[in-house]
N, C-alpha and C positions, 0 to 999 in steps of 0.2 A: 687846689682850694687854699685860700689864704686863712690865716689865723688872726683873730681879733687882736690888734696891738695892745689894747688895754689888758686883755687876758695874759698875753705874753709878758707884759711888764710885771705882773704879780706872780707868775709861775716860777718856781725854783726846783732844782733837783731834790728829790726826797732823801737822797743819801747825803749830799754835801751841802745842801741849802744854797748853792751857787746859781747864778743866772744861767738861763738856757738860751740857745741859739736855734732859731727856726730854720730848717732846711726845707723850703717849700717844694723843691723837686722830689725829694725823697719822702716828704710828709713825715718828718721826724723832728723832735726836739732834742738837740745835742747838748749833753753835759760834758764839756771838755774835762772838768775836774774829776768826774767819776769814770770817764771813758765809756759812756753809755749813750745810746740813742733811743729815746722814747717815741713810740709810734703815735701818729695823729690819725685817727680813723673817723671818717665822715665829719671832719672838723672838730673832733673831740680828742684832746690829749689823753693818752692812756699813761698815767703816771705810776704804774706798777713796776717795781724792779724786775719782777719775774717776766714781764712782757718786753723789757728793754733789750736792745741788741748791743752786744759788746763791740766797741769800735776797735778796729785794728790799729796798730801803732802809726801806720802811714795815713790813716783817714784824717782828713782835716775838715773843719766846718766851712761852710760857704762864706 
């Protein structure tokens, strides 16, 4: 499921306030600065830190 490009343009990481990268295959928004991946469920970004997955050091964004 794709994410609205206008929405993606305004979303930022709630911790670092930096831009997010959408990984369509994993349905996640990646914050490289925070090392977190926020889930996108049914097209809705879940921007809660407690719901985010910690990225491993070798994980890279698409």
